[in-house]
A tleap script that builds the chain and sets N, CA, C and O, in Angstrom:
source leaprc.protein.ff14SB
mol = sequence {
  NMET PRO PRO PRO LEU TYR GLN LYS ARG PRO
  PHE LEU GLY PRO GLY ARG LEU ASP ARG GLN
  VAL ILE ILE LYS SER ALA SER THR GLY GLY
  SER TYR GLY GLY SER ASP PRO ASP TRP THR
  ASN PRO SER THR VAL ALA THR ALA TRP GLY
  ARG LYS VAL VAL ARG ARG GLY THR GLU VAL
  VAL ASP GLY ARG GLN ILE GLN ALA THR ALA
  ASN VAL VAL TRP GLU VAL LEU TYR ARG THR
  GLY ILE THR THR SER MET ARG LEU TYR ASP
  GLY SER THR VAL TYR ASP ILE VAL PHE VAL
  ASP ASP GLN ARG LYS LEU GLU ARG PHE MET
  GLU LEU ILE CYS VAL GLN ARG GLN CALA
}
set mol.1.N position { 13.818 120.838 79.127 }
set mol.1.CA position { 14.597 119.622 78.947 }
set mol.1.C position { 14.397 119.125 77.517 }
set mol.1.O position { 13.256 118.963 77.083 }
set mol.2.N position { 15.493 118.877 76.765 }
set mol.2.CA position { 15.351 118.418 75.378 }
set mol.2.C position { 14.813 116.992 75.327 }
set mol.2.O position { 14.983 116.225 76.275 }
set mol.3.N position { 14.160 116.635 74.214 }
set mol.3.CA position { 13.647 115.267 74.083 }
set mol.3.C position { 14.805 114.281 73.972 }
set mol.3.O position { 15.886 114.642 73.507 }
set mol.4.N position { 14.585 113.038 74.395 }
set mol.4.CA position { 15.652 112.039 74.291 }
set mol.4.C position { 16.000 111.777 72.828 }
set mol.4.O position { 15.173 111.950 71.933 }
set mol.5.N position { 17.234 111.359 72.613 }
set mol.5.CA position { 17.679 111.093 71.245 }
set mol.5.C position { 16.943 109.905 70.635 }
set mol.5.O position { 16.688 109.883 69.431 }
set mol.6.N position { 16.609 108.938 71.447 }
set mol.6.CA position { 15.906 107.760 70.942 }
set mol.6.C position { 14.608 107.624 71.697 }
set mol.6.O position { 14.603 107.433 72.914 }
set mol.7.N position { 13.515 107.720 70.982 }
set mol.7.CA position { 12.222 107.508 71.603 }
set mol.7.C position { 11.681 106.173 71.130 }
set mol.7.O position { 11.560 105.931 69.929 }
set mol.8.N position { 11.365 105.326 72.060 }
set mol.8.CA position { 10.852 104.010 71.711 }
set mol.8.C position { 9.474 104.159 71.086 }
set mol.8.O position { 8.616 104.876 71.601 }
set mol.9.N position { 9.280 103.477 69.982 }
set mol.9.CA position { 7.990 103.525 69.301 }
set mol.9.C position { 6.959 102.748 70.097 }
set mol.9.O position { 7.302 101.832 70.845 }
set mol.10.N position { 5.692 103.114 69.936 }
set mol.10.CA position { 4.667 102.356 70.640 }
set mol.10.C position { 4.633 100.919 70.144 }
set mol.10.O position { 4.916 100.640 68.979 }
set mol.11.N position { 4.284 100.021 71.040 }
set mol.11.CA position { 4.253 98.600 70.701 }
set mol.11.C position { 3.255 98.342 69.590 }
set mol.11.O position { 2.102 98.768 69.661 }
set mol.12.N position { 3.703 97.651 68.578 }
set mol.12.CA position { 2.848 97.303 67.452 }
set mol.12.C position { 2.282 95.919 67.725 }
set mol.12.O position { 2.882 94.911 67.352 }
set mol.13.N position { 1.139 95.872 68.368 }
set mol.13.CA position { 0.539 94.605 68.754 }
set mol.13.C position { 0.011 93.833 67.564 }
set mol.13.O position { -0.207 94.398 66.493 }
set mol.14.N position { -0.196 92.527 67.756 }
set mol.14.CA position { -0.681 91.689 66.657 }
set mol.14.C position { -2.016 92.138 66.096 }
set mol.14.O position { -2.303 91.877 64.928 }
set mol.15.N position { -2.839 92.803 66.888 }
set mol.15.CA position { -4.125 93.264 66.399 }
set mol.15.C position { -4.012 94.368 65.355 }
set mol.15.O position { -4.964 94.622 64.617 }
set mol.16.N position { -2.861 95.026 65.286 }
set mol.16.CA position { -2.669 96.095 64.312 }
set mol.16.C position { -2.137 95.571 62.987 }
set mol.16.O position { -2.125 96.303 61.997 }
set mol.17.N position { -1.705 94.342 62.950 }
set mol.17.CA position { -1.243 93.726 61.703 }
set mol.17.C position { -2.477 93.175 61.005 }
set mol.17.O position { -2.912 92.057 61.284 }
set mol.18.N position { -3.043 93.974 60.087 }
set mol.18.CA position { -4.371 93.675 59.566 }
set mol.18.C position { -4.401 93.116 58.145 }
set mol.18.O position { -5.481 92.852 57.616 }
set mol.19.N position { -3.234 92.930 57.515 }
set mol.19.CA position { -3.224 92.412 56.147 }
set mol.19.C position { -2.255 91.244 56.034 }
set mol.19.O position { -1.150 91.270 56.575 }
set mol.20.N position { -2.697 90.233 55.324 }
set mol.20.CA position { -1.812 89.096 55.074 }
set mol.20.C position { -1.121 89.317 53.731 }
set mol.20.O position { -1.780 89.472 52.703 }
set mol.21.N position { 0.205 89.332 53.750 }
set mol.21.CA position { 0.995 89.577 52.551 }
set mol.21.C position { 1.871 88.371 52.261 }
set mol.21.O position { 2.155 87.559 53.141 }
set mol.22.N position { 2.290 88.272 51.017 }
set mol.22.CA position { 3.160 87.173 50.578 }
set mol.22.C position { 4.444 87.787 50.048 }
set mol.22.O position { 4.403 88.728 49.255 }
set mol.23.N position { 5.574 87.265 50.476 }
set mol.23.CA position { 6.872 87.710 50.001 }
set mol.23.C position { 7.430 86.623 49.095 }
set mol.23.O position { 7.538 85.461 49.487 }
set mol.24.N position { 7.782 87.023 47.875 }
set mol.24.CA position { 8.245 86.056 46.885 }
set mol.24.C position { 9.602 86.465 46.320 }
set mol.24.O position { 9.969 87.640 46.331 }
set mol.25.N position { 10.331 85.478 45.829 }
set mol.25.CA position { 11.612 85.746 45.164 }
set mol.25.C position { 11.568 85.154 43.765 }
set mol.25.O position { 10.849 84.191 43.495 }
set mol.26.N position { 12.353 85.754 42.889 }
set mol.26.CA position { 12.406 85.300 41.501 }
set mol.26.C position { 13.258 84.038 41.417 }
set mol.26.O position { 14.171 83.823 42.214 }
set mol.27.N position { 12.935 83.228 40.445 }
set mol.27.CA position { 13.807 82.087 40.181 }
set mol.27.C position { 15.018 82.613 39.416 }
set mol.27.O position { 14.878 83.482 38.555 }
set mol.28.N position { 16.192 82.096 39.721 }
set mol.28.CA position { 17.413 82.583 39.077 }
set mol.28.C position { 17.698 81.780 37.827 }
set mol.28.O position { 17.470 80.573 37.761 }
set mol.29.N position { 18.198 82.487 36.852 }
set mol.29.CA position { 18.551 81.822 35.597 }
set mol.29.C position { 17.337 81.526 34.758 }
set mol.29.O position { 16.418 80.839 35.204 }
set mol.30.N position { 17.326 82.028 33.568 }
set mol.30.CA position { 16.223 81.769 32.661 }
set mol.30.C position { 16.373 80.414 31.995 }
set mol.30.O position { 17.261 79.634 32.338 }
set mol.31.N position { 15.509 80.147 31.057 }
set mol.31.CA position { 15.558 78.865 30.368 }
set mol.31.C position { 16.781 78.743 29.466 }
set mol.31.O position { 17.121 77.650 29.014 }
set mol.32.N position { 17.448 79.885 29.205 }
set mol.32.CA position { 18.630 79.865 28.350 }
set mol.32.C position { 19.917 80.005 29.149 }
set mol.32.O position { 20.974 80.262 28.572 }
set mol.33.N position { 19.846 79.839 30.475 }
set mol.33.CA position { 21.037 79.876 31.300 }
set mol.33.C position { 21.482 81.252 31.711 }
set mol.33.O position { 22.602 81.412 32.196 }
set mol.34.N position { 20.640 82.259 31.534 }
set mol.34.CA position { 21.005 83.621 31.915 }
set mol.34.C position { 20.945 83.809 33.420 }
set mol.34.O position { 20.416 82.963 34.141 }
set mol.35.N position { 21.489 84.920 33.886 }
set mol.35.CA position { 21.483 85.185 35.317 }
set mol.35.C position { 20.434 86.223 35.716 }
set mol.35.O position { 20.372 86.613 36.882 }
set mol.36.N position { 19.616 86.673 34.777 }
set mol.36.CA position { 18.571 87.635 35.095 }
set mol.36.C position { 17.475 86.954 35.907 }
set mol.36.O position { 17.177 85.780 35.687 }
set mol.37.N position { 16.871 87.691 36.853 }
set mol.37.CA position { 15.779 87.100 37.620 }
set mol.37.C position { 14.573 86.829 36.733 }
set mol.37.O position { 14.256 87.616 35.841 }
set mol.38.N position { 13.910 85.721 36.983 }
set mol.38.CA position { 12.747 85.319 36.209 }
set mol.38.C position { 11.519 85.411 37.113 }
set mol.38.O position { 11.355 84.606 38.029 }
set mol.39.N position { 10.650 86.408 36.848 }
set mol.39.CA position { 9.470 86.626 37.680 }
set mol.39.C position { 8.222 85.958 37.115 }
set mol.39.O position { 7.121 86.225 37.598 }
set mol.40.N position { 8.359 85.091 36.098 }
set mol.40.CA position { 7.176 84.435 35.547 }
set mol.40.C position { 6.621 83.379 36.503 }
set mol.40.O position { 5.416 83.124 36.506 }
set mol.41.N position { 7.478 82.768 37.306 }
set mol.41.CA position { 7.035 81.757 38.259 }
set mol.41.C position { 7.801 81.939 39.568 }
set mol.41.O position { 8.667 81.125 39.888 }
set mol.42.N position { 7.494 83.013 40.346 }
set mol.42.CA position { 8.260 83.274 41.568 }
set mol.42.C position { 7.941 82.256 42.660 }
set mol.42.O position { 6.849 81.689 42.703 }
set mol.43.N position { 8.908 82.040 43.533 }
set mol.43.CA position { 8.695 81.109 44.643 }
set mol.43.C position { 8.364 81.892 45.911 }
set mol.43.O position { 8.928 82.957 46.161 }
set mol.44.N position { 7.447 81.352 46.701 }
set mol.44.CA position { 7.018 82.006 47.933 }
set mol.44.C position { 8.072 81.807 49.011 }
set mol.44.O position { 8.462 80.679 49.311 }
set mol.45.N position { 8.531 82.921 49.593 }
set mol.45.CA position { 9.518 82.877 50.672 }
set mol.45.C position { 8.819 82.857 52.019 }
set mol.45.O position { 9.200 82.102 52.915 }
set mol.46.N position { 7.788 83.694 52.161 }
set mol.46.CA position { 7.090 83.791 53.442 }
set mol.46.C position { 5.686 84.338 53.236 }
set mol.46.O position { 5.422 85.077 52.287 }
set mol.47.N position { 4.804 83.966 54.130 }
set mol.47.CA position { 3.485 84.564 54.240 }
set mol.47.C position { 3.423 85.191 55.620 }
set mol.47.O position { 3.657 84.513 56.621 }
set mol.48.N position { 3.110 86.483 55.686 }
set mol.48.CA position { 3.177 87.192 56.958 }
set mol.48.C position { 2.008 88.150 57.103 }
set mol.48.O position { 1.388 88.556 56.120 }
set mol.49.N position { 1.721 88.500 58.342 }
set mol.49.CA position { 0.741 89.532 58.628 }
set mol.49.C position { 1.484 90.847 58.754 }
set mol.49.O position { 2.546 90.910 59.373 }
set mol.50.N position { 0.919 91.910 58.159 }
set mol.50.CA position { 1.598 93.191 58.185 }
set mol.50.C position { 0.641 94.359 58.256 }
set mol.50.O position { -0.580 94.205 58.217 }
set mol.51.N position { 1.238 95.531 58.362 }
set mol.51.CA position { 0.485 96.781 58.410 }
set mol.51.C position { 1.090 97.713 57.379 }
set mol.51.O position { 2.307 97.893 57.328 }
set mol.52.N position { 0.230 98.306 56.553 }
set mol.52.CA position { 0.667 99.183 55.475 }
set mol.52.C position { 0.612 100.635 55.930 }
set mol.52.O position { -0.402 101.101 56.451 }
set mol.53.N position { 1.735 101.351 55.722 }
set mol.53.CA position { 1.815 102.764 56.052 }
set mol.53.C position { 2.269 103.494 54.794 }
set mol.53.O position { 3.406 103.322 54.354 }
set mol.54.N position { 1.386 104.312 54.209 }
set mol.54.CA position { 1.738 105.054 52.999 }
set mol.54.C position { 2.520 106.282 53.417 }
set mol.54.O position { 2.045 107.079 54.225 }
set mol.55.N position { 3.722 106.440 52.870 }
set mol.55.CA position { 4.578 107.562 53.245 }
set mol.55.C position { 4.434 108.725 52.278 }
set mol.55.O position { 4.173 109.847 52.714 }
set mol.56.N position { 4.595 108.496 50.987 }
set mol.56.CA position { 4.468 109.580 50.017 }
set mol.56.C position { 4.336 108.983 48.630 }
set mol.56.O position { 4.619 107.805 48.410 }
set mol.57.N position { 3.905 109.810 47.707 }
set mol.57.CA position { 3.798 109.405 46.321 }
set mol.57.C position { 4.374 110.483 45.425 }
set mol.57.O position { 4.460 111.645 45.822 }
set mol.58.N position { 4.765 110.109 44.231 }
set mol.58.CA position { 5.305 111.076 43.275 }
set mol.58.C position { 4.721 110.793 41.906 }
set mol.58.O position { 4.279 109.684 41.608 }
set mol.59.N position { 4.732 111.824 41.090 }
set mol.59.CA position { 4.324 111.681 39.700 }
set mol.59.C position { 5.411 112.292 38.827 }
set mol.59.O position { 5.910 113.380 39.116 }
set mol.60.N position { 5.776 111.589 37.757 }
set mol.60.CA position { 6.754 112.112 36.809 }
set mol.60.C position { 6.202 111.939 35.401 }
set mol.60.O position { 5.413 111.033 35.134 }
set mol.61.N position { 6.627 112.817 34.511 }
set mol.61.CA position { 6.236 112.711 33.110 }
set mol.61.C position { 7.371 112.012 32.378 }
set mol.61.O position { 8.507 112.486 32.365 }
set mol.62.N position { 7.047 110.882 31.773 }
set mol.62.CA position { 8.044 110.096 31.059 }
set mol.62.C position { 7.452 109.713 29.710 }
set mol.62.O position { 6.490 108.946 29.645 }
set mol.63.N position { 8.015 110.237 28.650 }
set mol.63.CA position { 7.498 109.928 27.318 }
set mol.63.C position { 6.076 110.401 27.117 }
set mol.63.O position { 5.262 109.706 26.510 }
set mol.64.N position { 5.776 111.589 27.626 }
set mol.64.CA position { 4.452 112.207 27.522 }
set mol.64.C position { 3.371 111.463 28.292 }
set mol.64.O position { 2.181 111.679 28.060 }
set mol.65.N position { 3.772 110.601 29.193 }
set mol.65.CA position { 2.811 109.895 30.027 }
set mol.65.C position { 3.138 110.169 31.482 }
set mol.65.O position { 4.308 110.219 31.863 }
set mol.66.N position { 2.113 110.345 32.289 }
set mol.66.CA position { 2.320 110.558 33.719 }
set mol.66.C position { 2.401 109.199 34.390 }
set mol.66.O position { 1.503 108.367 34.260 }
set mol.67.N position { 3.498 108.991 35.111 }
set mol.67.CA position { 3.676 107.745 35.849 }
set mol.67.C position { 3.726 108.069 37.333 }
set mol.67.O position { 4.503 108.920 37.765 }
set mol.68.N position { 2.908 107.400 38.095 }
set mol.68.CA position { 2.840 107.637 39.537 }
set mol.68.C position { 3.509 106.498 40.280 }
set mol.68.O position { 3.394 105.336 39.890 }
set mol.69.N position { 4.204 106.835 41.346 }
set mol.69.CA position { 4.786 105.815 42.216 }
set mol.69.C position { 4.354 106.113 43.643 }
set mol.69.O position { 4.176 107.270 44.023 }
set mol.70.N position { 4.191 105.073 44.414 }
set mol.70.CA position { 3.804 105.224 45.817 }
set mol.70.C position { 4.820 104.507 46.675 }
set mol.70.O position { 5.042 103.307 46.517 }
set mol.71.N position { 5.447 105.252 47.597 }
set mol.71.CA position { 6.353 104.639 48.552 }
set mol.71.C position { 5.542 104.193 49.751 }
set mol.71.O position { 4.786 104.972 50.331 }
set mol.72.N position { 5.703 102.937 50.113 }
set mol.72.CA position { 4.908 102.331 51.168 }
set mol.72.C position { 5.852 101.631 52.136 }
set mol.72.O position { 6.836 101.018 51.723 }
set mol.73.N position { 5.547 101.727 53.421 }
set mol.73.CA position { 6.286 100.980 54.430 }
set mol.73.C position { 5.359 99.888 54.946 }
set mol.73.O position { 4.225 100.150 55.347 }
set mol.74.N position { 5.866 98.661 54.928 }
set mol.74.CA position { 5.137 97.535 55.489 }
set mol.74.C position { 5.817 97.125 56.790 }
set mol.74.O position { 7.010 96.821 56.798 }
set mol.75.N position { 5.079 97.116 57.870 }
set mol.75.CA position { 5.595 96.637 59.151 }
set mol.75.C position { 5.123 95.198 59.318 }
set mol.75.O position { 3.923 94.924 59.337 }
set mol.76.N position { 6.080 94.286 59.437 }
set mol.76.CA position { 5.779 92.863 59.562 }
set mol.76.C position { 6.563 92.290 60.732 }
set mol.76.O position { 7.505 92.911 61.226 }
set mol.77.N position { 6.169 91.109 61.166 }
set mol.77.CA position { 6.926 90.422 62.200 }
set mol.77.C position { 8.316 90.100 61.683 }
set mol.77.O position { 8.485 89.777 60.507 }
set mol.78.N position { 9.317 90.188 62.558 }
set mol.78.CA position { 10.703 89.991 62.151 }
set mol.78.C position { 10.929 88.553 61.682 }
set mol.78.O position { 10.451 87.598 62.294 }
set mol.79.N position { 11.655 88.431 60.602 }
set mol.79.CA position { 12.094 87.122 60.105 }
set mol.79.C position { 13.369 87.323 59.319 }
set mol.79.O position { 13.583 88.382 58.729 }
set mol.80.N position { 14.206 86.325 59.309 }
set mol.80.CA position { 15.475 86.414 58.587 }
set mol.80.C position { 15.258 86.051 57.124 }
set mol.80.O position { 14.276 85.398 56.770 }
set mol.81.N position { 16.185 86.482 56.289 }
set mol.81.CA position { 16.178 86.061 54.895 }
set mol.81.C position { 15.439 86.969 53.932 }
set mol.81.O position { 15.409 86.672 52.737 }
set mol.82.N position { 14.843 88.058 54.388 }
set mol.82.CA position { 14.147 88.975 53.491 }
set mol.82.C position { 15.185 89.941 52.911 }
set mol.82.O position { 15.934 90.568 53.660 }
set mol.83.N position { 15.231 90.063 51.580 }
set mol.83.CA position { 16.219 90.911 50.921 }
set mol.83.C position { 15.541 91.860 49.932 }
set mol.83.O position { 14.340 91.762 49.680 }
set mol.84.N position { 16.329 92.774 49.382 }
set mol.84.CA position { 15.805 93.741 48.426 }
set mol.84.C position { 15.602 93.140 47.038 }
set mol.84.O position { 15.086 93.820 46.151 }
set mol.85.N position { 15.985 91.908 46.833 }
set mol.85.CA position { 15.750 91.261 45.540 }
set mol.85.C position { 14.390 90.566 45.501 }
set mol.85.O position { 14.089 89.851 44.545 }
set mol.86.N position { 13.571 90.769 46.526 }
set mol.86.CA position { 12.266 90.109 46.618 }
set mol.86.C position { 11.145 91.109 46.375 }
set mol.86.O position { 11.360 92.320 46.332 }
set mol.87.N position { 9.958 90.575 46.221 }
set mol.87.CA position { 8.756 91.394 46.040 }
set mol.87.C position { 7.723 91.022 47.083 }
set mol.87.O position { 7.685 89.896 47.578 }
set mol.88.N position { 6.882 91.999 47.406 }
set mol.88.CA position { 5.812 91.802 48.374 }
set mol.88.C position { 4.488 91.885 47.623 }
set mol.88.O position { 4.274 92.801 46.830 }
set mol.89.N position { 3.604 90.931 47.874 }
set mol.89.CA position { 2.305 90.858 47.205 }
set mol.89.C position { 1.197 91.081 48.234 }
set mol.89.O position { 1.106 90.373 49.237 }
set mol.90.N position { 0.355 92.086 47.960 }
set mol.90.CA position { -0.829 92.363 48.764 }
set mol.90.C position { -2.029 92.183 47.848 }
set mol.90.O position { -2.474 93.130 47.199 }
set mol.91.N position { -2.541 90.985 47.800 }
set mol.91.CA position { -3.599 90.677 46.842 }
set mol.91.C position { -3.046 90.760 45.433 }
set mol.91.O position { -2.094 90.057 45.095 }
set mol.92.N position { -3.640 91.622 44.604 }
set mol.92.CA position { -3.164 91.774 43.230 }
set mol.92.C position { -2.146 92.915 43.082 }
set mol.92.O position { -1.636 93.147 41.986 }
set mol.93.N position { -1.854 93.618 44.166 }
set mol.93.CA position { -0.886 94.716 44.128 }
set mol.93.C position { 0.497 94.187 44.453 }
set mol.93.O position { 0.683 93.452 45.423 }
set mol.94.N position { 1.474 94.570 43.627 }
set mol.94.CA position { 2.841 94.070 43.767 }
set mol.94.C position { 3.757 95.234 44.122 }
set mol.94.O position { 3.659 96.314 43.540 }
set mol.95.N position { 4.650 95.002 45.084 }
set mol.95.CA position { 5.613 96.010 45.526 }
set mol.95.C position { 7.025 95.458 45.392 }
set mol.95.O position { 7.274 94.291 45.697 }
set mol.96.N position { 7.956 96.308 44.930 }
set mol.96.CA position { 9.380 95.985 44.972 }
set mol.96.C position { 9.904 96.393 46.340 }
set mol.96.O position { 9.644 97.506 46.797 }
set mol.97.N position { 10.636 95.510 46.993 }
set mol.97.CA position { 11.250 95.840 48.278 }
set mol.97.C position { 12.560 96.558 47.980 }
set mol.97.O position { 13.456 95.990 47.356 }
set mol.98.N position { 12.673 97.809 48.427 }
set mol.98.CA position { 13.878 98.599 48.138 }
set mol.98.C position { 14.784 98.753 49.356 }
set mol.98.O position { 15.957 99.092 49.201 }
set mol.99.N position { 14.272 98.512 50.560 }
set mol.99.CA position { 15.100 98.594 51.759 }
set mol.99.C position { 14.469 97.746 52.854 }
set mol.99.O position { 13.250 97.748 53.026 }
set mol.100.N position { 15.300 97.027 53.588 }
set mol.100.CA position { 14.845 96.208 54.704 }
set mol.100.C position { 15.432 96.806 55.975 }
set mol.100.O position { 16.648 96.787 56.166 }
set mol.101.N position { 14.582 97.335 56.841 }
set mol.101.CA position { 15.019 97.929 58.103 }
set mol.101.C position { 14.698 96.949 59.221 }
set mol.101.O position { 13.552 96.836 59.658 }
set mol.102.N position { 15.731 96.240 59.676 }
set mol.102.CA position { 15.529 95.240 60.728 }
set mol.102.C position { 16.110 95.697 62.066 }
set mol.102.O position { 16.482 94.869 62.898 }
set mol.103.N position { 16.187 97.005 62.273 }
set mol.103.CA position { 16.734 97.527 63.525 }
set mol.103.C position { 15.818 97.268 64.721 }
set mol.103.O position { 16.255 97.358 65.868 }
set mol.104.N position { 14.567 96.950 64.460 }
set mol.104.CA position { 13.610 96.700 65.547 }
set mol.104.C position { 13.450 95.216 65.845 }
set mol.104.O position { 12.441 94.810 66.422 }
set mol.105.N position { 14.431 94.397 65.461 }
set mol.105.CA position { 14.276 92.952 65.648 }
set mol.105.C position { 14.145 92.563 67.113 }
set mol.105.O position { 13.532 91.543 67.428 }
set mol.106.N position { 14.713 93.362 68.012 }
set mol.106.CA position { 14.541 93.072 69.429 }
set mol.106.C position { 13.099 93.312 69.863 }
set mol.106.O position { 12.639 92.747 70.856 }
set mol.107.N position { 12.389 94.154 69.112 }
set mol.107.CA position { 10.971 94.381 69.375 }
set mol.107.C position { 10.104 93.434 68.547 }
set mol.107.O position { 8.877 93.528 68.577 }
set mol.108.N position { 10.735 92.529 67.814 }
set mol.108.CA position { 10.070 91.493 67.013 }
set mol.108.C position { 9.437 92.011 65.732 }
set mol.108.O position { 8.577 91.334 65.169 }
set mol.109.N position { 9.833 93.200 65.245 }
set mol.109.CA position { 9.258 93.741 64.025 }
set mol.109.C position { 10.343 94.222 63.083 }
set mol.109.O position { 11.470 94.487 63.500 }
set mol.110.N position { 9.993 94.333 61.803 }
set mol.110.CA position { 10.877 94.908 60.804 }
set mol.110.C position { 10.037 95.726 59.838 }
set mol.110.O position { 8.841 95.486 59.675 }
set mol.111.N position { 10.678 96.692 59.204 }
set mol.111.CA position { 9.997 97.520 58.224 }
set mol.111.C position { 10.557 97.232 56.849 }
set mol.111.O position { 11.772 97.167 56.661 }
set mol.112.N position { 9.659 97.060 55.883 }
set mol.112.CA position { 10.031 96.853 54.500 }
set mol.112.C position { 9.614 98.086 53.719 }
set mol.112.O position { 8.421 98.356 53.575 }
set mol.113.N position { 10.582 98.833 53.215 }
set mol.113.CA position { 10.272 100.018 52.429 }
set mol.113.C position { 10.112 99.556 50.975 }
set mol.113.O position { 11.018 98.953 50.400 }
set mol.114.N position { 8.961 99.845 50.401 }
set mol.114.CA position { 8.601 99.285 49.096 }
set mol.114.C position { 8.129 100.378 48.142 }
set mol.114.O position { 7.722 101.461 48.561 }
set mol.115.N position { 8.194 100.068 46.858 }
set mol.115.CA position { 7.653 100.916 45.804 }
set mol.115.C position { 6.664 100.062 45.014 }
set mol.115.O position { 6.979 98.947 44.598 }
set mol.116.N position { 5.475 100.598 44.818 }
set mol.116.CA position { 4.454 99.863 44.086 }
set mol.116.C position { 4.811 99.743 42.625 }
set mol.116.O position { 5.188 100.728 41.990 }
set mol.117.N position { 4.696 98.539 42.084 }
set mol.117.CA position { 4.996 98.300 40.661 }
set mol.117.C position { 3.811 98.726 39.825 }
set mol.117.O position { 2.660 98.597 40.240 }
set mol.118.N position { 4.109 99.242 38.625 }
set mol.118.CA position { 3.064 99.624 37.691 }
set mol.118.C position { 2.637 98.408 36.886 }
set mol.118.O position { 3.463 97.559 36.550 }
set mol.119.N position { 1.376 98.325 36.585 }
set mol.119.CA position { 0.848 97.178 35.835 }
set mol.119.C position { 1.249 97.232 34.385 }
set mol.119.O position { 0.889 96.344 33.612 }
savepdb mol mol.pdb
quit
């Protein structure tokens, strides 16, 4: 018998959400009236408990320097208003949110696919 097309994931209980993360958005418009995002003083959108799942990393040579990137999935409790124009902060580590997967909202969770920013 073939496996079902959709297999329900195991319940992600609150005890597995072991890190407190902060989701922030840039202020719009610079001091000169531009429309570029200003990350010098970001505003906090949400503080949430989450679980970090490292999926893969890559290294590329750019200008004779090796630059590494890490793709990370953060599983957090479902909430509205999270977009790809925001960043996720885990202590001093900053991630760009590149995709918001909210297909599990009926299970009360969402996945944020992120790329770690270089310092």
